[in-house]
C-alpha positions in Angstrom: 0.0 0.0 0.0 2.8 2.4 0.9 4.6 1.7 -2.4 1.4 2.6 -4.4 1.1 5.9 -2.5 4.7 6.7 -3.1 4.5 5.9 -6.8 1.3 8.0 -7.0 3.1 10.9 -5.3 6.0 10.7 -7.8 3.7 10.5 -10.8 1.7 13.5 -9.5 4.8 15.6 -9.0 6.2 14.7 -12.4 2.8 15.6 -14.0 2.7 18.9 -12.1 6.3 19.8 -13.1 5.5 19.1 -16.8 2.3 21.1 -16.5 4.1 24.1 -15.0 6.8 23.9 -17.7 4.3 23.8 -20.5 2.3 26.6 -19.0 5.3 28.9 -18.5 6.4 28.2 -22.0 3.0 29.1 -23.4 3.0 32.4 -21.3 6.5 33.2 -22.5 5.7 32.7 -26.2 2.4 34.7 -25.7 4.4 37.6 -24.3 6.8 37.5 -27.2 3.9 37.4 -29.7 2.3 40.4 -27.9 5.5 42.4 -28.0 6.0 41.5 -31.6 2.5 42.8 -32.5 3.1 46.0 -30.5 6.5 46.4 -32.3 4.8 45.9 -35.7 2.1 48.4 -35.0 4.6 51.1 -33.9 6.7 50.5 -37.0 3.7 50.9 -39.4 2.6 54.1 -37.5 5.6 55.9 -39.0 
């Protein structure tokens, strides 16, 4: 029983780590896209 709980804990931690990494990468690329759009807009304003 203890082994199952331990394995579940490890699996959950791995899943959460992957989720956090995916999420932060999505946020980062979203920020880059936003800045690129702002940059494009300010370039065309001239």
